[in-house]
C-alpha positions in Angstrom: 105.8 127.8 88.0 107.0 126.2 84.7 105.7 123.0 83.6 108.0 119.7 83.6 107.6 116.7 81.4 108.0 114.3 84.7 104.8 115.0 86.0 102.0 112.2 85.7 98.6 112.1 84.3 95.5 111.6 86.4 95.0 108.0 85.7 98.6 107.4 86.8 98.0 109.3 89.8 95.0 107.4 90.8 97.1 104.3 90.4 99.9 105.2 92.8 97.2 106.4 95.1 95.4 102.9 95.1 98.8 101.3 95.8 99.8 103.6 98.9 96.2 102.8 100.0 97.0 99.0 99.6 100.2 99.4 101.8 98.2 101.0 104.6 95.7 98.3 104.3 98.2 95.6 104.7 100.0 97.4 107.6 97.0 98.5 109.4 97.3 96.0 112.4 100.7 98.0 113.0 99.8 101.6 112.1 103.4 102.4 111.3 104.5 105.9 110.0 106.1 104.3 106.5 109.2 106.1 105.3 110.7 105.2 101.9 113.6 107.5 100.6 113.9 107.6 96.9 117.3 107.2 95.1 120.0 110.0 95.3 122.2 111.3 92.7 125.7 109.6 92.8 128.9 111.2 91.8 130.7 109.6 88.8 133.8 111.6 88.9 134.4 115.4 89.6 131.0 117.3 89.4 129.6 114.7 86.9 126.9 112.1 88.1 125.9 108.8 87.0 122.5 108.7 85.0 119.9 108.9 87.8 117.2 105.9 88.2 114.8 105.8 90.8 114.5 103.6 93.7 111.9 100.8 92.5 109.8 100.8 95.7 109.5 104.7 95.7 108.7 104.8 92.2 106.0 102.3 92.6 104.2 104.3 95.2 104.7 107.9 93.9 105.9 108.0 90.2 107.9 110.7 91.2 111.3 110.6 89.3 113.4 113.3 90.9 116.5 112.2 93.0 116.8 113.2 96.6 113.2 112.7 97.6 111.4 111.1 100.6 108.1 109.6 100.9 105.9 109.5 104.2 102.6 107.7 104.7 101.3 108.7 108.0 98.2 106.8 108.7 97.0 108.5 111.8 96.8 111.7 110.1 93.5 113.2 109.5 94.3 115.3 106.4 98.2 114.7 105.5 98.5 111.2 104.8 100.7 111.5 102.0 103.9 113.6 102.5 106.5 114.1 100.0 110.0 115.5 100.7 111.7 116.9 97.5 114.1 119.2 96.2 112.8 122.9 95.8 111.6 124.6 92.7 114.7 126.7 91.6 114.7 128.9 88.6 118.6 129.0 88.9 118.9 125.2 89.1 116.5 125.1 86.0 119.2 127.1 83.7 121.7 124.4 84.7 120.0 121.3 85.3 116.4 121.6 84.1 112.8 121.9 86.0 112.2 120.4 89.4 108.3 120.0 90.4 109.0 121.6 93.6 106.3 121.4 96.5 103.5 122.8 94.5 104.2 120.4 91.9 104.6 117.4 94.3 101.1 118.5 95.5 99.2 119.5 92.4 100.8 117.1 89.9 101.9 114.2 91.8 98.8 114.1 94.5 100.9 114.5 97.7 98.8 115.9 100.7 101.6 118.1 101.6 105.2 118.8 100.5 108.2 120.2 102.0 112.0 120.9 101.0 113.9 117.8 101.4 116.4 119.8 103.4 113.7 120.0 106.0 113.2 116.4 106.6 115.4 115.6 109.6 114.1 118.8 111.3 110.4 117.7 110.8 111.1 113.9 111.5 110.8 114.2 115.2 107.3 115.8 115.1 106.2 112.6 113.1 107.9 110.3 114.9 106.5 111.4 118.3 103.2 109.9 117.1 104.1 106.5 116.3 105.4 103.3 118.1 106.2 101.6 115.0 107.9 103.0 111.7 108.1 101.1 108.6 111.1 101.4 106.2 112.6 99.3 103.4 115.4 97.9 105.1 118.9 97.2 103.6 118.2 99.5 101.0 119.9 102.9 101.9 122.2 102.3 104.7 123.3 105.6 105.4 119.8 106.9 105.7 118.9 103.9 108.1 121.7 105.0 110.2 120.6 108.4 110.3 116.9 107.3 111.1 118.1 105.2 113.9 120.1 107.8 115.6 117.1 110.1 115.5 114.8 107.5 117.0 117.2 106.5 119.9 117.7 110.5 120.6 114.0 110.9 120.6 113.3 108.0 122.8 115.7 109.2 125.5 114.5 112.8 125.4 111.5 114.0 127.6 108.7 113.1 125.0 106.1 110.7 126.5 105.7 108.6 123.2 108.3 106.2 122.3 109.1 104.5 118.9 109.8 101.0 119.7 109.4 98.9 116.6 110.8 98.9 113.0 109.3 96.8 110.4 110.3 96.3 106.8 107.9 97.7 104.4 109.8 95.8 101.6 108.2 92.6 102.4 104.6 94.0 101.9 105.8 96.1 98.6 107.4 93.2 97.3 104.3 91.0 97.5 102.2 94.0 95.7 104.7 94.1 93.0 104.6 90.0 91.8 101.0 90.8 90.1 101.1 93.6 87.6 98.4 96.1 86.7 97.2 96.7 83.3 99.1 99.8 83.3 102.2 98.0 84.2 101.8 95.2 81.8 101.5 98.1 78.9 104.9 99.5 80.1 106.8 96.1 80.1 105.1 95.2 76.5 106.6 98.2 75.3 109.9 97.3 76.5 109.5 94.0 75.2 108.7 95.1 71.7 111.6 97.6 71.7 114.0 94.8 72.8 112.9 92.3 70.0 113.3 95.0 67.2 116.9 95.6 68.7 117.6 91.8 68.7 116.4 91.2 65.4 118.5 94.2 64.0 121.8 92.3 65.6 120.7 88.8 64.3 120.4 90.2 60.7 123.6 92.2 60.3 126.0 90.6 62.6 129.2 89.5 60.7 132.3 87.2 61.3 135.3 89.7 62.6 133.0 92.2 63.8 133.5 93.1 67.4 131.2 92.3 70.1 130.6 96.0 70.8 129.6 96.7 67.2 126.8 94.6 68.0 126.2 96.4 71.3 126.4 99.8 69.2 123.5 98.4 66.8 121.3 97.2 70.0 121.6 100.7 71.7 121.3 102.8 68.5 117.6 100.8 68.1 116.9 101.9 71.6 118.1 105.5 71.3 116.1 106.0 67.8 113.2 104.9 69.6 113.4 107.2 72.6 114.6 104.8 75.0 118.0 105.8 76.9 118.0 103.4 79.4 118.8 99.4 79.3 117.4 97.4 82.0 121.0 96.1 82.7 124.3 96.2 80.7 123.6 94.0 77.5 125.5 90.8 77.5 127.2 90.1 73.7 129.1 87.2 74.4 130.9 85.4 71.2 132.6 81.9 71.3 134.0 81.3 74.8 132.6 84.4 76.1 128.9 82.9 75.3 129.9 80.2 78.3 130.1 83.5 80.7 126.5 84.0 82.2 126.8 87.8 83.3 129.6 88.5 80.5 129.7 92.6 80.0 133.0 93.3 78.5 131.6 93.1 74.8 135.1 93.7 73.4 136.2 90.7 71.6 136.3 89.9 68.1 133.7 87.6 66.7 135.1 84.8 64.7 133.7 82.8 61.9 132.3 79.5 63.0 131.3 80.8 66.7 128.0 81.3 68.2 127.0 85.0 69.8 124.9 85.1 72.6 122.9 88.5 73.1 121.2 88.8 76.4 119.7 92.4 76.5 116.3 94.5 77.3 115.3 98.1 77.2 113.8 99.8 80.1 110.5 101.9 79.6 109.5 104.4 82.5 111.6 101.9 85.0 109.9 98.6 83.5 112.3 96.0 82.1 112.3 93.7 79.4 114.8 90.6 79.5 115.2 88.8 76.2 118.0 86.2 75.1 118.9 84.9 71.6 121.7 82.6 70.3 122.8 82.5 66.7 125.6 81.8 64.6 128.1 84.2 63.0 127.8 82.1 59.9 124.6 81.6 57.8 123.8 78.2 59.8 124.6 76.3 62.8 127.2 73.9 62.8 126.3 70.1 63.9 127.4 70.5 67.2 126.1 73.8 67.9 122.6 72.6 66.3 122.3 69.6 68.6 122.7 71.7 71.7 120.4 74.6 70.4 117.6 72.2 69.8 118.0 70.7 72.9 117.6 74.1 74.7 114.8 75.1 72.6 113.0 72.0 73.5 113.4 72.4 77.2 112.3 76.1 76.9 109.2 75.3 74.7 108.4 72.4 77.2 108.3 74.6 80.2 106.5 77.4 78.3 103.6 75.2 77.3 102.8 74.1 80.4 102.5 77.6 81.9 98.8 78.5 83.4 97.3 79.7 86.6 97.7 77.1 89.4 100.8 75.6 88.1 103.7 75.3 90.9 106.6 77.9 90.1 109.0 75.0 90.9 107.7 72.8 88.1 109.3 75.1 85.6 112.6 74.3 86.8 112.1 70.8 87.3 110.8 70.5 83.4 113.8 72.3 82.2 116.4 70.2 84.3 114.9 67.0 83.0 114.5 67.7 79.5 118.3 69.3 79.5 119.5 66.0 81.4 117.8 63.6 79.1 119.4 65.5 76.0 122.5 65.6 77.5 122.6 62.0 78.5 121.7 61.2 74.7 124.7 63.2 73.6 126.9 61.5 75.9 128.1 64.7 77.3 126.6 63.5 80.8 127.5 59.7 81.5 124.9 57.2 83.1 121.3 57.6 83.4 119.1 60.5 83.5 117.5 59.9 87.1 121.0 59.5 88.9 122.4 62.6 86.7 119.5 64.7 88.1 119.5 63.3 91.5 123.5 64.1 92.0 123.0 67.2 90.2 125.7 66.6 87.7 123.6 68.9 85.0 125.1 71.8 87.1 128.2 71.5 85.4 126.4 72.7 82.1 123.2 74.3 83.7 123.8 76.3 86.7 121.1 79.0 87.0 117.3 78.9 87.5 114.7 78.5 84.9 113.4 82.1 85.1 112.7 85.1 87.4 110.1 87.6 88.0 110.2 90.7 85.9 108.9 94.2 86.3 110.3 97.8 87.7 113.6 95.3 88.3 115.0 92.8 85.8 115.2 90.5 88.4 112.1 91.7 90.1 111.1 91.4 93.8 108.9 88.8 95.1 109.0 85.3 96.8 108.9 82.0 94.9 107.7 80.0 97.9 104.7 80.7 100.3 104.4 78.9 103.5 107.1 76.6 102.6 105.8 75.7 99.4 106.5 76.2 95.8 104.5 79.4 94.9 101.6 78.9 92.3 101.2 80.8 89.4 98.5 83.8 88.9 97.1 86.1 86.2 99.1 89.1 86.1 102.5 87.6 87.1 105.4 88.4 84.4 108.5 86.4 84.6 111.2 85.0 82.1 111.7 81.5 81.1 115.4 81.1 80.0 117.2 77.6 80.2 120.7 77.3 78.7 123.8 75.0 78.3 127.3 76.2 78.7 130.0 73.9 77.6 133.2 74.9 79.0 136.5 73.1 78.0 136.9 69.9 80.1 138.7 66.6 79.7 135.4 64.6 80.3 133.7 66.3 77.1 134.2 65.8 73.6 136.2 68.7 72.4 133.4 69.3 69.7 131.2 70.8 72.3 133.8 73.1 74.0 133.0 76.8 74.2 129.5 76.4 72.8 127.0 78.5 75.1 123.5 78.7 74.3 120.5 80.6 76.1 116.9 81.3 74.7 115.0 83.5 76.9 111.4 85.1 76.6 109.2 87.3 78.6 105.8 85.6 79.9 102.6 86.8 81.0 100.4 84.7 82.9 96.8 85.1 81.7 93.3 83.9 83.0 93.5 80.8 80.9 97.2 80.4 80.3 100.0 82.6 79.1 101.1 85.4 76.8 104.5 85.1 75.3 105.4 89.0 75.3 108.7 88.2 73.3 107.3 85.7 70.5 108.0 88.3 68.1 111.7 87.4 68.0 112.3 84.3 66.2 114.2 81.2 67.8 113.7 78.2 65.9 116.6 77.3 63.7 115.0 77.5 60.6 113.7 81.2 61.0 117.2 82.2 62.7 119.0 80.7 59.6 116.5 82.5 57.2 117.7 85.8 58.9 121.5 85.0 58.9 121.2 84.4 55.1 120.3 87.9 54.9 123.3 89.3 56.6 
């Protein structure tokens, strides 16, 4: 069998094995049969497919990056605990589409105890189900798969077999929590994605000019990714100029950027499925004008106040509380909000201009899995957590707001790793102080 670039090395194989062992430990009270389907190839049009991206939970436990695969963890098995169903090796397929690992590769290179062609999954599944009262699947991810699985269980339970599957649990709740704290290998991949994203943002910040179109900056961003071997964004890039900077998830990126406007770029690379997520806002002129400067300084003050307090033991909710207070204080000082700080916070009036959270977990998904509360209380930060800190202000036209502020949208977002003694700003290599931004803009 030919070799394939998708194989993982021994160290990675061991890390995936440790994760599978941890999942089995977490679910040992139920001893379920764990079933996790990978992502399937999806038709775009005709016989063309969308670019394949592996389902994150499946990737986290296997490292197997081929479509149409299914993983089983069978804790009651004496030898074949980790079973991988995947597409068979096919020389004809290799001519047209490239190499598959096949069942031999699944065992030898990906650490499976046994492997079968995925076409045999539904035929072999009843034999596995007959040994387990409980199964565990990631609920809500693949409804077609779930429907067929439930039908199989129903048929088996109404057959002559003595053993009945009577309980289904959501394995995602266990894997979600495992993924909140990143391993050194995961942190290394996130750092790679962040470093490349920093470079791409810097290129755009330096070369943007009035009268360009937003998609020209997107092209600069993607060219930087591609030139460094990264063909996947963690999410569709946001390149919003002028009024578009006030649209939080603006992805059209097709408007001409005019002199005097700001441009907000929210974009991140994805390296081996791990995401970066960075936002910077800068003027298309050589410098900020006065209203832009005042709002930008306010967002930066809020972000720096939140970041500098980060350390193990801090409550997650304190990040948002700090950002809200700083932004509200500034909006009151600028008379954009009327009245006092406390009454505006209490009434939530700041939400007209700042309507999202201060950050989110970052990892295999750009908005990564994991709870922000535990036992009804705000979660405490721990070393190994990675997340964003991203305050923003978005001033849409409004009769109650002075026109000088209209259509100014600003967000500043960095990627943060919690360390043993504090934090590391992974994206600190990308400038955000006004003086530094204007210095780069003067080079454009």
